[in-house]
Structure formats: structure tokens, C-alpha cells
C-alpha positions as CSV (number, residue, x, y, z in Angstrom):
1,X,8.7,-9.5,21.5
2,X,10.9,-11.3,18.7
3,X,13.9,-9.4,18.6
4,X,16.1,-11.0,16.0
5,X,12.5,-10.4,13.6
6,X,12.4,-6.6,14.7
7,X,16.3,-6.4,13.2
8,X,15.2,-7.9,10.1
9,X,12.6,-5.0,10.0
10,X,15.5,-2.7,10.0
11,X,17.4,-3.9,6.9
12,X,13.8,-4.0,5.1
13,X,13.1,-0.5,6.5
14,X,16.3,1.4,5.3
15,X,16.2,-0.3,1.9
16,X,12.5,0.7,1.4
17,X,13.8,4.1,2.3
18,X,17.0,4.5,0.1
19,X,14.8,3.1,-3.0
20,X,12.0,6.2,-2.3
21,X,15.6,8.5,-2.2
22,X,16.8,6.8,-5.6
23,X,13.5,7.0,-7.4
24,X,12.5,10.7,-6.4
25,X,16.0,11.5,-7.9
26,X,15.4,9.6,-11.1
27,X,12.3,10.9,-12.0
28,X,13.3,14.3,-12.0
29,X,16.4,13.5,-13.7
30,X,14.2,12.2,-16.3
31,X,11.7,14.8,-16.3
32,X,13.8,17.9,-15.7
33,X,17.2,16.9,-16.9
34,X,20.3,17.7,-15.3
35,X,21.3,14.4,-13.1
36,X,23.6,15.9,-10.9
37,X,21.7,19.0,-9.6
38,X,18.7,16.7,-9.1
39,X,20.3,13.9,-7.1
40,X,22.3,16.5,-4.8
41,X,18.6,18.3,-4.5
42,X,17.2,15.2,-3.4
43,X,19.7,13.9,-1.6
44,X,20.2,16.9,0.2
45,X,16.6,17.6,1.0
46,X,15.7,13.9,2.0
47,X,18.7,13.9,4.3
48,X,18.0,17.0,6.0
49,X,14.4,15.5,6.5
50,X,15.4,12.5,7.7
51,X,17.2,14.5,10.6
52,X,14.1,16.5,11.3
53,X,12.3,13.1,11.6
54,X,14.6,11.9,14.0
55,X,14.8,15.0,15.8
56,X,10.9,15.1,15.9
57,X,10.6,11.5,17.2
58,X,11.5,12.8,20.7
59,X,8.0,14.8,21.1
60,X,6.3,11.0,20.9
61,X,5.8,9.5,24.4
62,X,3.4,7.2,24.2
63,X,2.1,4.5,22.6
64,X,5.5,4.1,20.9
65,X,4.5,0.5,19.0
66,X,1.3,2.1,17.6
67,X,3.2,5.3,16.3
68,X,5.6,3.3,14.8
69,X,2.8,1.1,12.7
70,X,1.0,4.4,11.4
71,X,4.5,5.9,10.2
72,X,5.0,2.8,8.7
73,X,1.8,2.6,6.7
74,X,1.9,6.7,5.9
75,X,5.2,5.8,4.4
76,X,4.2,3.0,2.5
77,X,1.6,5.0,1.1
78,X,3.4,8.2,0.1
79,X,6.6,6.4,-0.9
80,X,4.7,3.5,-2.8
81,X,2.6,6.1,-4.7
82,X,5.8,8.6,-5.1
83,X,7.1,7.5,-8.6
84,X,3.3,7.2,-10.3
85,X,2.2,10.5,-8.7
86,X,5.5,12.7,-9.9
87,X,5.0,11.6,-13.2
88,X,1.2,12.4,-13.5
89,X,1.7,16.0,-11.3
90,X,4.5,16.5,-14.3
91,X,2.1,15.9,-17.2
92,X,-1.0,17.4,-15.8
93,X,0.4,20.6,-13.4
94,X,2.7,23.6,-13.8
95,X,4.0,23.1,-10.3
96,X,6.0,20.3,-10.4
97,X,9.0,21.1,-9.0
98,X,7.2,22.2,-5.6
99,X,5.3,19.0,-5.4
100,X,8.9,17.2,-5.8
101,X,10.6,18.4,-3.2
102,X,7.5,18.5,-0.8
103,X,7.2,14.5,-1.5
104,X,10.9,14.0,-1.1
105,X,10.7,16.3,2.6
106,X,7.7,14.5,3.6
107,X,9.3,10.8,3.1
108,X,12.1,11.7,4.4
109,X,11.1,13.1,7.2
110,X,8.3,10.0,8.1
111,X,11.6,7.7,7.0
112,X,13.8,9.8,10.0
113,X,11.2,9.1,12.3
114,X,11.3,4.8,11.5
115,X,14.8,3.7,13.3
116,X,14.8,5.9,16.5
117,X,11.5,4.8,17.5
118,X,12.3,1.1,16.9
119,X,15.6,2.0,18.7
120,X,13.1,2.8,21.8
121,X,11.0,-0.2,21.3
122,X,13.9,-2.8,21.4
123,X,15.8,-0.2,24.3
124,X,14.8,-2.7,27.0
125,X,15.8,-6.3,25.1
126,X,19.3,-5.0,24.5
127,X,22.5,-3.4,26.2
128,X,22.6,0.3,24.9
129,X,25.8,-0.3,23.0
130,X,25.0,-3.6,21.6
131,X,21.3,-1.9,20.6
132,X,23.3,1.3,18.3
133,X,25.5,-1.1,16.9
134,X,23.4,-3.5,15.3
135,X,20.5,-1.4,14.2
136,X,23.3,1.2,12.3
137,X,25.0,-1.6,10.9
138,X,22.0,-3.1,9.4
139,X,20.8,0.1,8.4
140,X,23.6,0.5,6.2
141,X,23.5,-3.0,5.1
142,X,19.9,-2.1,4.1
143,X,21.2,1.1,2.1
144,X,23.7,-1.2,0.0
145,X,20.6,-3.5,-0.8
146,X,19.1,-0.7,-2.2
147,X,21.7,0.7,-4.0
148,X,22.5,-2.6,-5.9
149,X,18.9,-3.5,-6.8
150,X,17.7,-0.2,-7.6
151,X,20.2,-0.4,-11.4
152,X,20.5,-3.9,-11.8
153,X,17.6,-5.3,-11.2
154,X,14.4,-3.0,-10.2
155,X,14.6,-0.2,-12.9
156,X,15.2,-2.8,-15.5
157,X,12.8,-5.5,-14.7
158,X,10.0,-3.7,-13.2
159,X,10.5,0.4,-13.9
160,X,10.0,3.4,-11.5
161,X,6.1,3.1,-11.4
162,X,6.1,-0.7,-10.0
163,X,9.5,-0.5,-8.2
164,X,7.3,2.4,-6.2
165,X,4.5,0.4,-5.7
166,X,6.3,-2.8,-4.7
167,X,8.2,-1.5,-2.1
168,X,5.1,0.3,-0.5
169,X,3.9,-3.0,-0.5
170,X,6.8,-3.9,1.4
171,X,6.4,-1.3,4.1
172,X,3.1,-2.1,4.5
173,X,3.8,-5.6,5.4
174,X,6.6,-4.5,7.8
175,X,3.7,-2.4,9.4
176,X,1.4,-5.3,9.7
177,X,4.3,-7.7,10.4
178,X,4.5,-5.5,13.6
179,X,1.6,-5.8,15.1
180,X,2.3,-9.4,15.6
181,X,5.7,-9.1,16.8
182,X,4.9,-5.7,18.8
183,X,1.0,-7.1,19.8
184,X,2.3,-7.1,24.1
185,X,2.6,-3.4,23.4
186,X,-0.6,-3.0,21.9
187,X,-3.7,-2.5,22.6
188,X,-6.1,-5.5,21.7
189,X,-9.0,-2.9,19.8
190,X,-6.2,-0.9,18.6
191,X,-4.3,-4.2,16.8
192,X,-7.2,-4.8,15.0
193,X,-7.5,-1.4,13.8
194,X,-4.0,-1.1,12.8
195,X,-4.4,-4.3,11.1
196,X,-7.3,-3.5,9.1
197,X,-5.6,-0.5,7.9
198,X,-2.4,-2.4,7.1
199,X,-4.0,-4.7,4.8
200,X,-6.5,-2.1,3.1
201,X,-3.3,-0.3,1.9
202,X,-1.4,-3.4,0.6
203,X,-4.4,-4.0,-1.3
204,X,-4.6,-0.7,-2.8
205,X,-1.0,-0.7,-3.8
206,X,-1.7,-4.1,-5.1
207,X,-3.9,-2.8,-7.5
208,X,-2.2,-0.1,-8.6
209,X,1.1,-2.5,-9.5
210,X,-1.2,-4.4,-11.2
211,X,-2.3,-1.6,-13.3
212,X,0.7,0.5,-13.2
213,X,0.7,0.5,-17.3
214,X,-2.3,2.2,-17.1
215,X,-1.3,4.9,-14.6
216,X,1.8,5.2,-16.9
217,X,-0.5,5.7,-19.9
218,X,-2.2,8.1,-18.0
219,X,0.4,10.6,-17.4
220,X,1.7,10.0,-20.9
221,X,-1.6,11.0,-22.5
222,X,-0.8,14.4,-20.7
223,X,2.6,15.0,-21.9
224,X,2.0,14.0,-25.5
225,X,-0.8,15.3,-28.4
226,X,-0.7,12.4,-30.3
227,X,-1.8,9.2,-29.8
228,X,0.9,7.1,-27.9
229,X,1.3,3.5,-30.4
230,X,4.2,2.4,-28.9
231,X,6.1,2.5,-25.2
232,X,8.4,0.7,-23.2
233,X,10.8,1.3,-21.3
234,X,14.7,0.2,-21.2
235,X,17.3,0.3,-18.5
236,X,18.2,3.7,-19.9
237,X,14.9,5.9,-20.9
238,X,11.6,5.5,-21.9
239,X,10.6,5.0,-25.4
240,X,7.4,6.6,-26.6
241,X,6.4,6.4,-30.5
242,X,3.0,8.4,-31.1
243,X,1.0,9.0,-34.3
244,X,-0.9,12.0,-35.3
245,X,-1.5,14.0,-38.7
246,X,1.9,14.9,-39.5
247,X,3.1,10.6,-38.9
248,X,5.0,9.1,-36.1
249,X,7.3,10.7,-33.8
250,X,9.5,9.4,-31.5
251,X,10.3,10.9,-27.7
252,X,13.0,9.7,-25.6
253,X,12.5,10.5,-21.7
254,X,9.7,12.9,-23.1
255,X,12.0,14.9,-25.4
256,X,11.5,14.6,-29.2
257,X,14.0,13.1,-31.6
258,X,12.0,12.8,-34.5
259,X,8.8,13.4,-36.7
260,X,8.5,10.9,-39.7
261,X,7.4,14.0,-41.6
262,X,10.6,16.2,-41.3
263,X,13.5,13.9,-40.2
264,X,14.5,13.9,-43.5
265,X,16.0,17.0,-43.8
266,X,17.8,17.0,-40.2
267,X,19.0,13.1,-41.7
268,X,20.2,14.7,-45.0
269,X,22.1,17.4,-43.5
270,X,23.7,15.1,-40.8
271,X,25.2,13.0,-43.0
272,X,25.8,13.8,-46.9
273,X,28.0,17.1,-45.9
274,X,30.5,14.9,-44.4
275,X,30.6,12.8,-47.8
276,X,31.1,15.6,-49.6
277,X,33.8,17.0,-47.3
278,X,35.9,13.5,-48.1
279,X,38.4,13.0,-50.8
280,X,38.0,9.9,-52.6
281,X,35.2,7.3,-51.8
282,X,34.9,6.7,-48.2
283,X,34.7,2.6,-47.3
284,X,34.4,2.9,-43.9
285,X,32.0,4.6,-41.6
286,X,31.6,5.3,-37.7
287,X,28.0,6.2,-36.2
288,X,27.9,7.1,-32.4
289,X,24.2,7.3,-31.3
290,X,21.8,7.0,-34.0
291,X,20.1,3.8,-32.9
292,X,16.8,4.7,-34.8
293,X,18.5,3.5,-38.1
294,X,17.8,6.7,-40.2
295,X,21.3,8.0,-40.3
296,X,22.0,4.3,-41.5
297,X,19.8,4.7,-44.1
298,X,21.4,7.7,-46.0
299,X,24.7,6.3,-45.4
300,X,24.1,3.1,-47.1
301,X,22.8,5.1,-50.2
302,X,26.8,5.2,-50.8
303,X,27.5,2.2,-52.8
304,X,31.5,2.6,-51.9
305,X,30.6,1.9,-48.3
306,X,32.0,-1.5,-47.3
307,X,31.5,-1.3,-43.2
308,X,29.3,0.8,-40.8
309,X,29.9,0.2,-37.3
310,X,27.2,1.9,-34.9
311,X,27.5,2.3,-31.7
312,X,24.5,3.1,-29.4
313,X,24.3,2.4,-25.6
314,X,20.4,1.0,-25.5
315,X,19.9,-2.5,-27.2
316,X,16.0,-1.8,-26.9
317,X,16.7,1.5,-29.0
318,X,18.6,-0.8,-31.9
319,X,15.8,-3.2,-32.1
320,X,13.2,-0.6,-32.0
321,X,12.9,-1.2,-36.2
322,X,11.6,-4.5,-35.3
323,X,9.8,-4.2,-32.4
324,X,7.7,-0.9,-34.4
325,X,7.9,-2.5,-37.9
326,X,6.9,1.1,-38.9
327,X,9.9,2.5,-37.8
328,X,12.2,-0.1,-39.9
329,X,10.1,1.1,-43.0
330,X,11.1,4.4,-42.4
331,X,14.7,3.8,-42.1
332,X,14.4,1.2,-44.9
333,X,15.1,-1.6,-43.1
334,X,18.7,-0.4,-42.4
335,X,19.9,-2.6,-39.3
336,X,19.1,-5.7,-41.7
337,X,21.8,-4.4,-44.3
338,X,25.4,-7.2,-44.1
339,X,27.6,-3.9,-44.2
340,X,26.1,-2.6,-41.0
341,X,27.5,-3.9,-37.1
342,X,25.8,-3.0,-34.1
343,X,27.7,-2.6,-31.2
344,X,25.4,-1.6,-27.8
345,X,27.4,0.2,-25.3
346,X,28.8,3.6,-23.7
347,X,30.3,5.0,-27.0
348,X,32.7,7.0,-24.3
349,X,34.2,3.7,-23.2
350,X,33.8,2.3,-26.4
351,X,36.3,4.7,-28.1
352,X,38.6,4.4,-25.4
353,X,38.9,0.4,-25.5
354,X,38.0,-0.2,-29.2
355,X,41.0,-1.5,-31.8
356,X,38.4,-0.8,-34.7
357,X,39.4,1.7,-37.2
358,X,40.3,3.6,-38.8
359,X,37.2,5.3,-40.3
360,X,36.6,7.9,-43.0
361,X,33.7,9.2,-41.9
362,X,32.0,9.7,-38.3
363,X,28.6,10.5,-37.5
364,X,27.8,11.9,-34.3
365,X,24.1,11.9,-33.1
366,X,23.8,12.0,-29.9
367,X,20.8,13.6,-28.0
368,X,21.6,17.3,-26.9
369,X,23.7,17.4,-23.7
370,X,20.9,18.2,-21.2
371,X,22.8,16.2,-18.3
372,X,26.4,15.3,-17.6
373,X,26.1,11.8,-18.5
374,X,25.5,13.3,-22.3
375,X,27.6,15.9,-21.6
376,X,31.3,14.0,-21.6
377,X,29.8,13.1,-25.2
378,X,30.8,16.6,-26.1
379,X,33.8,17.3,-24.2
380,X,37.3,17.8,-25.3
381,X,38.3,14.3,-24.1
382,X,35.7,12.7,-25.9
383,X,36.7,14.1,-29.2
384,X,40.4,13.6,-28.5
385,X,39.5,9.5,-28.5
386,X,37.2,10.1,-31.7
387,X,40.1,11.4,-33.3
388,X,42.5,8.5,-32.7
389,X,39.9,6.4,-34.7
390,X,39.8,8.4,-38.0
391,X,42.1,8.0,-41.2
392,X,43.6,11.1,-42.1
393,X,41.5,13.0,-44.4
394,X,38.2,11.6,-42.3
395,X,35.1,13.7,-42.5
396,X,33.0,14.2,-38.9
397,X,29.5,15.5,-38.8
398,X,28.6,16.2,-34.9
399,X,24.6,17.5,-34.1
400,X,25.6,20.3,-32.1
401,X,21.3,21.5,-31.0
402,X,19.9,25.0,-32.1
403,X,22.3,28.0,-32.6
404,X,19.4,30.1,-32.6
405,X,17.7,28.6,-29.1
406,X,20.9,27.7,-27.4
407,X,23.5,29.9,-28.8
408,X,26.3,29.8,-26.3
409,X,25.8,25.8,-26.3
410,X,26.1,25.7,-29.9
411,X,29.3,27.6,-29.9
412,X,31.2,25.9,-27.0
413,X,30.3,23.1,-28.9
414,X,32.5,24.7,-32.0
415,X,35.1,25.9,-30.2
416,X,35.4,22.1,-27.7
417,X,36.0,20.8,-30.9
418,X,38.7,23.2,-32.4
419,X,40.5,23.0,-29.3
420,X,40.4,19.1,-29.6
421,X,42.5,19.7,-32.8
422,X,40.0,19.7,-35.3
423,X,39.4,22.6,-38.4
424,X,35.4,23.0,-38.2
425,X,33.2,24.4,-40.7
426,X,29.8,25.2,-38.5
427,X,26.3,25.0,-40.4
428,X,22.9,25.0,-39.6
429,X,19.4,24.1,-41.1
430,X,15.7,24.4,-40.6
431,X,13.4,21.1,-39.5
432,X,10.1,21.8,-39.1
433,X,10.0,19.6,-36.0
434,X,12.4,21.4,-34.1
435,X,13.3,24.8,-35.9
436,X,16.6,25.9,-36.3
437,X,19.3,23.4,-36.0
438,X,22.9,23.1,-35.7
439,X,25.5,21.2,-37.0
440,X,29.5,20.6,-37.0
441,X,31.5,19.5,-40.2
442,X,35.2,18.7,-39.0
443,X,38.4,17.4,-40.1
444,X,41.9,17.1,-38.6
445,X,43.4,19.4,-41.5
446,X,42.5,22.8,-43.1
447,X,39.9,22.7,-45.5
448,X,37.5,24.5,-47.5
449,X,33.5,24.1,-47.2
450,X,32.4,21.9,-50.0
451,X,29.9,23.5,-52.6
452,X,27.7,20.8,-53.4
453,X,26.1,18.0,-52.1
454,X,27.1,14.5,-53.4
455,X,26.2,13.0,-56.8
456,X,24.3,10.0,-56.9
457,X,22.3,9.4,-53.8
458,X,18.6,10.5,-53.6
459,X,17.9,13.3,-51.9
460,X,14.6,15.2,-50.7
461,X,16.0,18.5,-49.5
462,X,19.4,19.2,-50.6
463,X,20.5,20.8,-53.8
464,X,23.1,23.3,-54.5
465,X,21.2,25.9,-53.3
466,X,20.2,24.3,-49.9
467,X,23.2,23.0,-49.3
468,X,25.2,26.2,-50.1
469,X,22.7,28.0,-47.7
470,X,23.2,25.6,-44.9
471,X,26.5,27.0,-44.2
472,X,25.5,30.5,-44.0
473,X,24.9,32.1,-40.6
474,X,22.7,35.4,-39.7
475,X,23.7,37.6,-37.3
476,X,21.4,36.3,-34.2
477,X,23.1,32.7,-34.7
478,X,26.7,34.1,-35.1
479,X,29.2,33.7,-32.2
480,X,28.3,35.8,-29.0
481,X,30.4,38.2,-27.9
482,X,31.6,37.2,-24.7
483,X,34.3,34.1,-24.6
484,X,32.8,31.1,-24.5
485,X,33.9,28.2,-22.4
486,X,35.4,24.8,-23.5
487,X,33.4,21.7,-22.9
488,X,35.7,19.7,-20.6
489,X,35.4,16.4,-18.3
490,X,35.9,18.9,-15.4
491,X,33.9,21.8,-15.9
492,X,30.9,20.4,-18.2
493,X,30.2,24.3,-19.4
494,X,28.3,23.2,-22.0
495,X,25.6,21.6,-19.6
496,X,25.2,24.5,-17.7
497,X,24.8,26.7,-20.9
498,X,22.4,24.5,-22.0
499,X,20.0,24.2,-18.8
500,X,20.1,28.1,-18.6
501,X,19.0,28.6,-22.1
502,X,16.7,25.8,-22.7
503,X,15.1,26.3,-19.5
504,X,13.8,29.8,-20.9
505,X,11.3,27.9,-23.3
506,X,9.8,25.2,-20.8
């Protein structure tokens, strides 16, 4: 046997094992939301399954080398196809959770078998103390390699499906390689069978790797009713645009962001109340989120505006207007206006670090707080940072999810703004694609609800009547009788409310 090369296998095995764990956790957080819960569940199930696999290794007494290679090929197939299968099952079956956690458990069990069997193969080559120290050290090195490669290179460059298939091929390669490294321990006839199986597995995985885009399209065809006309994965999210009878629709990680048929209702309601509440002529505007440029379109209707600073995490999102011209037409090519400056980065970090400001208007248009990474953008700490960047008379509008479907979530955002020192006027409107949708109009001192939309801008939806009606709430959308928690960084009460309330409609 070639002992040093077998130690290299340990690094590859450990790297592949952690990659499968990260893939499952990432896919589940993409499609189910609540990333903390999903990562915690996946890690717990995976590690416990590895423990079971290690225990089960004691029952393998004969043909250890052959069993090791078979297990490598099993991990290659199950782990390699894990991401494509999870996306497909989410699109087409109703019991996705059962498949997800069962797959994680099976992969974890097989991975748990690998290292104990390899150590038993090597036990006659090295002193036990030396063997254990080397194998465990290399195992941790492999974990480090995986944890660095996954977010920095693999997901941004390859995407989840191709990453999964690539590491499946690596596991299969380890299995085939081991047939040469361990050939003294394997019968000649069995050796040929194992090599043939290994090459078949690699060929299947390689074909799937080449056709990965087709697998993604197949999964997305089951998720979206209309034809997909644009689909790309960024380091942060899956961006999909569909086209149907009502027009184009944008989805981020499967969640609808707008439909061109009625998006003007949402964006007029988002932008113009802030201008109506501002005393004077606003010159500097801050937009947090809003990478589709549709809020920008409304802001740029005001001639007094001299500068707009937009901060959005994803450069692929702020560049979508150029990559997909139909969006550029819809937002009136707002990113090309010389008054607009774009910064790609985390808005929380940007607010904490920037010297920009003060701003007269702030439009906060983040996705709903369906995970803790987004929940921090609705916290008292975030609003305190925002407050420091505003002029004394500044107006702020924040999109706040649906006060009808997610009543406690909505009022948690309102209470959090108030706890941060803002005077708040809640309001809501109906957007057919979303239903009833809620917002918050806020200033740093008490103010009266504006009675009219600003004069001047060309508006398709807002008039005196519709504007006034937005600030009226029916009984079923008023604050609930129970005490509503404030969303702070250390409790993320809002995310818990949101998860419970929206889960009823899945």
C-alpha cells in the first residue's frame, strides 16, 4: 500500500463530507427560509448520523478495503446528486422535509463509515498513536478547505448543483484510486468490478455536471407557472424572471418581488408618501435595497432631487437592468441617470461605516424578514444607524410585509421603529400580486399624516382618495391585543413571528 497517498484521501474525504453538509443546509435555507433553524437541524442530523456510521463500522469484519470503496461510490452518488435532487423534490413533491432530512442522515451515515474503515486499513502501517493523530489532523484540514472553498469559490462560480456533482465525482475518484492503492487487499475479480462501477458513477456524474443547467431548469419549471425568460445564480441568491399573460415577474430564491402588471401600485405607495411628508424640497435620497430600480424610477420623477445613493447587496441584481433589457424599460433606465450612485454591499455594514449623508428621504425596500440575515435589517440597531444618516426633517418609508397575513410581524416592525426613536404612521394598500401590503412612514419628530400625494409626478395609482385611504386600517389589521415584541439583534423576535405567520400559507 502507498500510505502517504491514502492520507491524501483523508483530506479529500473530509472536504467532500463537509461540502455535502453545507450544500444541504444552504438548499434548505434557500427554499424553506429561517437559515439559523435549517443550519442547526442539518448540522445536528448530519453529525449524529456520522456518529451512527462510526458505530456501524465495527460490524464490518471482512473485505474492509472493498467495503470502503463501495461506501465511497455510495457517497459519490448520494452526495453528488444531493443538491439537484433536493431542488427537484422541492418543486414536485409535498413531503420535501422528509426527503431532505432522510438524505442528510443517509449521507452522514456513509461519511461516518469512511474514516474508521480507512484507519483500520492503515492500522498495520503505523503506530496507533501516530495513526490517530495524523488521520484526525488531516480530517480537520479537509474541513477547513471545504469551509473556505464553499462561500468564496464554489457557490459564486459553480452554483449549488455543479458543486454537488463535482464533489460527487471527487468521491468516486477516491474510490477508483483506492482500487490501485489497496489492490493487495482486494481480490482480482472484485477489483475489476469495483473499477467498472467507479467509472460508471463518474461518467453519470460528469454528464449531470454538463447538463446542470437543464436540471435547474427542470426544477424551476415545477416552481413557476409562467415561462422562465431569465435565470442566474449570484453568490447571494437565485434570480429568476418569468413572463406570462400579465407581464414579467421577478423572483429571488423563489419569492415573488414584483409583477410588471401591478408593481406601480407597490412602488408609488413605497416612495411618494415620504416626499409628501417632507417639508420643503428634498435633495438627497437614500435607497436601501431596491436593486430592481423601480423605486428609483419614482424618486427620479422629482426635479428637486440632486443625488440618490442606492445600497444593495447583490451586484447581479443592480446589473439586471442591463442583462435583461425589459427591466431597464420598466424602470425607465433609472440606473443610467447621473444623479444615481450605486454601492453593492451589506446595508447594515454600510450604514455603520459610511460618512455619507445627511439624507432628506430614505426608502428602505428590503425583502421580507424570513431569515436572521434579513431580520437584522429590521432591528433597533439598524434603525439607530439609519437615524444618524438623516437630516432633522427627513422622511423614511419602510416596506413592512402584509398586516393581514402577518399581523404580528407587521406591528413588530412598527413597534421597533418607535422604540428606535421614530414617530411612525403605519399605512397599507392592495397590490393584486401580493394582496394587502403594509408600510411605515416615519420621521424623527411627531408629524401629521399627509393628506395628499405630492403635486407634479405622473402617478398611475395614487390620488387624493387612494392616498388618504392608505392610512386607514380595518379591525383585522389593527394591532393585536397581545404584547408585541420589539425586534432586537439578540432576540430576532420578528423572524419568529414571520416564520409562524407565513408558514400557514405554504
